[in-house]
C-alpha positions in Angstrom: 45.6 32.5 113.2 49.1 32.5 112.0 50.2 34.0 108.8 51.2 30.7 107.4 47.7 29.4 107.9 46.2 32.5 106.3 48.5 32.2 103.4 47.7 28.4 102.9 44.0 29.2 103.2 44.3 31.9 100.6 46.3 29.7 98.3 43.7 26.9 98.6 40.9 29.3 98.0 42.7 30.8 95.0 43.4 27.4 93.5 39.8 26.4 94.0 38.6 29.6 92.4 41.0 29.1 89.5 39.8 25.5 89.0 36.2 26.7 89.1 36.9 29.5 86.6 38.7 27.0 84.4 35.8 24.6 84.5 33.5 27.4 83.7 35.6 28.5 80.8 35.8 24.9 79.5 32.1 24.4 79.6 31.6 27.8 78.0 33.9 26.9 75.1 32.1 23.6 74.8 28.8 25.4 74.6 30.3 27.7 72.0 31.5 24.7 69.9 28.1 23.0 70.2 26.4 26.3 69.2 28.8 26.6 66.2 28.0 22.9 65.3 24.3 23.7 65.5 24.8 26.8 63.4 26.6 24.8 60.8 23.9 22.1 60.8 21.2 24.8 60.5 23.1 26.3 57.6 23.2 22.9 55.9 19.5 22.4 56.6 18.8 25.9 55.3 20.8 25.2 52.1 19.0 21.9 51.6 15.6 23.6 52.2 16.6 26.3 49.7 17.4 23.6 47.1 14.1 21.8 47.9 12.2 25.1 47.5 14.1 25.9 44.3 13.3 22.4 42.8 9.8 22.2 44.1 8.4 24.2 41.2 10.2 22.2 38.6 9.2 18.9 40.3 5.6 20.1 40.5 5.6 20.9 36.8 7.1 17.5 35.9 4.5 15.7 38.0 1.6 17.6 36.4 3.0 16.9 32.9 3.4 13.2 33.7 -0.1 12.9 35.1 -1.6 14.5 32.0 0.4 12.3 29.6 -0.4 9.1 31.5 -3.6 8.7 29.6 -1.8 8.9 26.3 0.6 6.1 27.5 -2.4 4.0 28.4 -3.8 4.5 24.9 -0.7 3.6 22.9 0.4 0.7 25.1 -1.9 -2.3 25.1 -3.5 -3.7 28.2 -4.1 -7.3 29.0 -7.2 -7.5 26.8 -5.4 -5.8 23.8 -2.5 -8.3 24.1 -5.0 -11.1 23.9 -6.4 -9.5 20.7 -2.9 -9.1 19.2 -3.1 -12.4 17.3 -6.5 -11.4 15.9 -5.1 -8.1 14.8 -2.2 -9.9 13.0 -4.7 -12.1 11.3 -6.5 -9.0 10.0 -3.3 -7.4 8.8 -2.5 -10.7 7.0 -5.7 -10.6 5.1 -5.4 -6.9 4.2 -1.7 -7.2 3.1 -2.2 -10.5 1.2 0.5 -12.4 3.1 0.2 -16.0 4.3 1.1 -16.8 7.9 2.7 -20.3 8.1 3.7 -20.2 11.7 3.2 -18.1 14.9 4.9 -18.5 18.3 5.0 -16.4 21.4 8.4 -15.4 22.5 9.6 -16.2 26.0 10.0 -13.3 28.4 13.3 -12.0 29.7 14.4 -14.8 32.1 17.1 -12.7 33.9 14.8 -9.8 34.5 14.6 -9.1 38.2 13.4 -5.6 38.8 9.7 -4.8 38.5 8.7 -2.0 36.1 5.5 -0.6 34.7 6.2 -2.0 31.3 6.4 -5.7 30.3 7.6 -6.7 26.8 5.4 -9.1 24.8 6.7 -10.6 21.5 5.7 -13.0 18.8 7.7 -14.7 16.0 5.9 -15.1 12.7 6.7 -17.2 9.7 5.1 -15.7 6.6 5.2 -16.0 2.8 4.8 -12.9 0.7 6.4 -10.8 -2.0 8.4 -7.7 -1.2 5.4 -5.3 -1.4 3.1 -7.5 0.6 5.8 -7.7 3.3 6.1 -3.9 3.3 2.3 -3.5 3.6 2.2 -6.0 6.4 4.9 -4.2 8.4 3.3 -0.9 7.7 0.0 -2.0 9.1 1.8 -3.3 12.3 3.9 -0.2 12.9 1.2 2.3 12.1 -1.3 0.7 14.4 -2.9 2.9 17.0 -1.3 0.7 19.7 2.5 0.7 19.8 3.9 -2.3 18.0 7.3 -2.6 16.2 9.2 -5.0 14.1 12.7 -5.1 15.5 14.1 -7.5 12.8 13.2 -10.0 10.1 15.0 -12.6 8.1 14.1 -13.2 4.4 14.8 -16.2 2.1 14.0 -15.1 -1.5 11.7 -17.2 -3.7 13.3 -19.6 -6.1 13.5 -18.5 -9.7 11.7 -21.7 -10.8 8.8 -20.9 -8.5 8.5 -17.4 -9.8 8.5 -18.6 -13.4 5.9 -21.2 -12.7 3.4 -19.0 -10.8 4.4 -15.5 -11.7 4.2 -14.5 -8.1 7.2 -14.5 -5.8 6.6 -16.0 -2.4 9.5 -15.2 -0.2 9.8 -16.9 3.2 10.2 -14.4 6.0 10.7 -14.9 9.7 9.5 -11.7 11.5 9.5 -10.6 15.1 6.7 -8.4 16.4 7.0 -6.7 19.8 4.9 -4.5 22.0 4.8 -3.4 25.7 2.0 -3.9 28.2 1.5 -1.0 30.6 1.0 -2.4 34.1 1.4 0.5 36.7 2.9 -0.8 40.0 1.2 -0.1 43.3 2.9 3.0 44.8 2.0 5.7 47.2 -1.2 7.5 46.7 -0.9 10.7 44.5 -0.4 13.9 46.4 -2.8 16.8 46.1 -1.1 19.8 44.5 -2.4 23.2 45.4 -3.7 25.2 42.5 -3.5 22.1 40.2 -5.9 23.4 37.6 -4.2 26.8 37.3 -0.8 25.3 37.0 -2.0 22.8 34.4 -3.3 25.6 32.2 0.1 27.2 32.3 1.7 23.9 31.2 -0.6 23.1 28.3 2.1 23.8 25.8 4.5 21.4 27.3 1.8 18.8 27.9 0.7 18.9 24.2 4.4 18.6 23.1 4.9 15.5 25.3 1.6 14.0 24.0 2.6 14.5 20.4 6.0 13.0 21.1 4.3 9.9 22.5 1.9 9.5 19.6 2.7 6.7 17.1 4.0 8.4 13.9 2.1 7.5 10.8 3.3 6.9 7.2 1.0 6.2 4.2 2.4 3.2 2.4 1.5 3.7 -1.3 2.2 0.2 -2.5 4.3 -1.1 -5.3 3.9 1.9 -7.6 5.6 0.2 -10.5 8.7 -0.9 -8.6 10.2 -4.3 -9.2 10.5 -6.8 -6.4 14.2 -6.4 -5.3 14.5 -10.1 -4.4 13.3 -11.4 -7.8 15.8 -12.2 -10.6 15.5 -9.2 -13.0 16.9 -11.0 -16.0 14.5 -11.7 -18.8 15.0 -15.1 -20.7 16.1 -14.6 -24.3 13.6 -15.2 -27.1 14.2 -16.1 -30.6 11.5 -13.8 -31.8 11.6 -10.0 -31.6 11.9 -8.8 -28.0 9.3 -6.6 -26.3 9.7 -2.9 -26.6 8.4 -2.5 -23.1 10.8 -2.4 -20.1 10.4 -5.0 -17.3 8.8 -2.3 -15.1 6.3 -1.3 -17.7 5.3 -5.0 -18.2 4.9 -5.4 -14.5 2.7 -2.3 -14.3 0.5 -3.4 -17.1 -0.1 -6.8 -15.6 -0.6 -5.4 -12.1 -3.3 -3.2 -13.4 -5.0 -6.1 -15.2 -4.8 -8.2 -12.1 -6.4 -5.5 -9.9 -9.2 -5.0 -12.5 -9.7 -8.8 -12.6 -10.0 -8.9 -8.8 -12.6 -6.1 -9.0 -14.6 -8.0 -11.6 -14.4 -11.1 -9.5 -15.8 -9.1 -6.6 -18.7 -7.9 -8.8 -19.4 -11.4 -9.9 -19.6 -12.6 -6.3 -21.9 -9.6 -5.6 -24.3 -10.8 -8.4 -24.4 -14.3 -7.0 -25.1 -13.1 -3.4 -27.5 -10.2 -4.3 -30.4 -10.1 -1.9 -32.9 -8.5 -4.3 -33.6 -8.6 -8.1 -33.0 -4.8 -8.4 -29.6 -5.2 -6.6 -28.7 -8.1 -8.8 -29.6 -6.2 -12.0 -27.6 -3.1 -10.9 -24.5 -5.1 -10.1 -24.8 -7.2 -13.2 -24.9 -4.1 -15.4 -21.7 -2.8 -13.8 -20.2 -6.3 -14.2 -21.0 -6.5 -17.9 -19.5 -3.1 -18.6 -16.3 -3.7 -16.5 -15.9 -7.3 -17.9 -16.3 -6.2 -21.5 -13.7 -3.4 -21.1 -11.3 -5.8 -19.3 -11.7 -8.5 -22.0 -10.9 -5.9 -24.6 -7.7 -4.8 -22.9 -6.7 -8.4 -22.3 -7.2 -9.2 -26.0 -5.2 -6.1 -26.9 -2.4 -7.1 -24.5 -2.3 -10.7 -25.8 -2.5 -9.5 -29.5 0.4 -7.1 -29.0 2.5 -9.8 -27.4 4.6 -7.3 -25.4 4.5 -9.2 -22.1 7.7 -11.2 -22.3 8.9 -11.0 -18.7 8.3 -14.5 -17.5 6.8 -13.7 -14.0 4.5 -11.1 -15.6 3.5 -13.5 -18.4 2.6 -16.2 -15.8 0.6 -13.7 -13.8 -1.2 -12.5 -16.9 -2.4 -16.0 -17.7 -2.9 -17.3 -14.1 -4.5 -14.3 -12.5 -6.2 -12.6 -15.5 -6.9 -14.7 -18.5 -8.0 -17.8 -16.6 -10.3 -16.0 -14.1 -11.8 -13.8 -16.8 -12.6 -16.8 -19.0 -14.1 -18.6 -16.0 -16.3 -15.7 -15.2 -17.5 -15.3 -18.8 -18.2 -19.1 -19.0 -20.1 -19.0 -15.7 -22.2 -16.1 -16.9 -22.9 -17.9 -20.2 -24.0 -21.0 -18.3 -26.4 -19.0 -16.2 -27.7 -17.0 -19.2 -28.5 -20.3 -20.9 -30.4 -19.7 -24.1 -30.6 -15.9 -23.6 -27.3 -15.1 -25.3 -25.1 -12.0 -24.4 -26.8 -9.1 -22.6 -27.6 -5.7 -24.1 -24.9 -4.1 -21.9 -22.1 -6.5 -23.1 -23.2 -6.1 -26.8 -23.2 -2.3 -26.4 -19.7 -2.3 -24.9 -18.4 -4.6 -27.6 -19.8 -2.3 -30.3 -17.9 0.6 -28.8 -14.8 -1.4 -28.6 -14.9 -2.7 -32.2 -15.7 0.8 -33.5 -12.6 2.1 -31.6 -10.5 -0.8 -33.1 -11.6 0.0 -36.6 -11.0 3.8 -36.2 -7.5 3.1 -35.0 -6.7 0.6 -37.7 -6.7 -2.4 -35.3 -8.7 -4.6 -37.7 -7.4 -8.0 -36.3 -8.3 -7.0 -32.8 -11.8 -6.1 -33.9 -12.2 -9.5 -35.6 -10.9 -11.3 -32.5 -13.4 -9.4 -30.3 -16.2 -10.4 -32.6 -15.1 -14.1 -32.6 -15.6 -14.2 -28.8 -19.4 -13.7 -29.1 -20.1 -14.9 -32.6 -21.4 -18.3 -31.6 -23.9 -16.7 -29.1 -25.2 -13.9 -31.3 -27.9 -16.1 -32.9 -29.5 -16.3 -29.4 -30.0 -12.5 -29.3 -31.4 -12.1 -32.8 -35.0 -12.7 -31.5 -34.7 -9.9 -29.1 -35.8 -6.5 -30.7 -33.7 -4.6 -28.2 -30.5 -6.5 -29.0 -30.9 -7.2 -32.7 -29.7 -3.8 -33.9 -26.6 -4.3 -31.8 -26.0 -7.8 -33.2 -26.4 -6.4 -36.8 -24.0 -3.6 -36.0 -21.4 -6.1 -34.7 -21.7 -8.2 -37.8 -21.3 -5.1 -40.0 -18.3 -4.0 -38.0 -16.8 -7.5 -38.4 -17.3 -7.4 -42.2 -15.9 -3.9 -42.3 -12.8 -4.9 -40.3 -12.3 -7.9 -42.6 -12.6 -5.7 -45.7 -10.3 -3.1 -44.4 -7.8 -5.7 -43.3 -7.9 -7.2 -46.8 -7.4 -3.8 -48.4 -4.3 -3.2 -46.1 -2.9 -6.5 -47.3 -3.0 -5.6 -51.0 0.5 -4.9 -52.2 0.7 -1.5 -53.7 3.8 0.6 -54.6 3.0 4.1 -55.8 6.0 5.3 -57.8 4.7 8.4 -59.3 1.6 10.6 -60.1 1.1 13.0 -63.0 -1.6 15.7 -62.5 -2.0 18.7 -64.8 -4.6 21.0 -66.2 -6.5 19.8 -69.2 -5.1 16.3 -68.9 -6.3 13.0 -67.3 -4.4 12.3 -64.0 -2.4 9.1 -64.2 -0.4 7.2 -61.6 2.4 4.6 -61.7 1.3 1.8 -59.4 3.1 -1.6 -59.2 4.9 -0.7 -62.5 1.5 -0.2 -64.2 0.1 3.1 -65.5 -3.5 3.6 -64.4 -5.9 6.5 -64.5 -9.2 7.2 -62.9 -11.8 4.4 -63.5 -9.2 1.7 -64.2 -9.4 -1.6 -62.5 -6.3 -2.6 -60.4 -6.5 -6.3 -59.6 -9.9 -8.0 -59.3 -11.7 -5.8 -56.7 -9.9 -2.5 -56.7 -11.0 0.5 -58.9 -9.1 3.7 -59.1 -11.7 6.4 -58.1 -9.6 9.5 -58.0 -6.0 10.6 -58.2 -5.3 13.6 -56.1 -2.1 15.4 -54.8 -0.8 13.3 -51.9 -3.4 10.5 -52.1 -5.2 8.1 -54.4 -8.8 7.1 -53.8 -10.0 3.5 -54.5 -13.4 1.9 -54.6 -13.2 -1.4 -52.8 -16.2 -3.6 -51.9 -18.5 -0.6 -51.8 -16.1 1.5 -49.6 -14.1 4.5 -50.7 -10.6 4.1 -49.3 -7.4 5.9 -50.0 -3.6 5.3 -50.0 -1.4 8.3 -49.3 2.0 8.7 -51.1 
């Protein structure tokens, strides 16, 4: 073989070897790149796994808390049955708050709502008539209900002044929205079983209780009017030609509100008497009714006699919701009693009332109280148990009349002279009198003392201080 052939063969062999080595190097580098890519991918997976492992504990805790608070959500959000009973609940609230529902309409749902959630809004629009405090009571009963409900807004048109003056009770017209949410959990994947659930739940009790408390409907005790004036009622009091009341508007409102509440209580007792199932029950309720009614009538007489209720709405309420119902109850009781006359309980209460009037110098009120039963006292004279009370009432009436007459006697004491060894004298109505002298037709000077003069008047010893 020639040298050229050997050389060519060696060159070809070297070239082939070089190419083979190059191919091997190329594939080796490619393998290295793929290994590096795999390493990078594994690093990303490892980092993601680390994040998952890091967040798994927090996710588990959140899942456990949500599972444990799910029951609370079910309790405060109504289900389908509760929503059906919502109208019934509103009717109960209406009766308890004293409002009048004039219209109720279910609100349309969100038309543009596309996504499905666990909570569906349900709303109603109510038209009611009420005063400010009945409205507040109605809203309070809605928003403090065990099931979540809220009043997002309301519109109010205040009562006309004329209507308030005519009835004494403002009836504002209110349009009010009531909303709640129905809890309808969507079908999702079955809940996963968590290892050591009970132990982990015990460790999370603090957070679970905190979440539960945050979900509970907060309560507020509404305490009613408490002497406040309806802010949508004209506070001005019409002018009077006679002397104005010394009581403020708020004081007049409080007095009438108290009398109205007591009248409602008496009305309830009267209904109880009429519906009593047994004689013993009827007698027990009637005794309480007689006592409460007699006290109420006394306070009503006092209020009317003093004439301090000048605020027009309160004056209308006093007559419409107190005087008229009380007179109606008394008349109905008189009709039922027939020829029996007033009961022993009512006579006893009237005796106590008239005695208190006389002791406090309220002679006119004592006479007015007597006048209310005078025409029926003859019916009780034949009863040995009631006759002493009738006699005492007549005696108190005479005493009140005599004391009233004594108070009306004009008497100006200008001076008194008292000294040892001399007869005391007094200058009364520009006349000098001494003990035993007659002053007028029925008044006898009984004793002249420092600071007071005693008189004998219709068998009573009375004094005037100077």
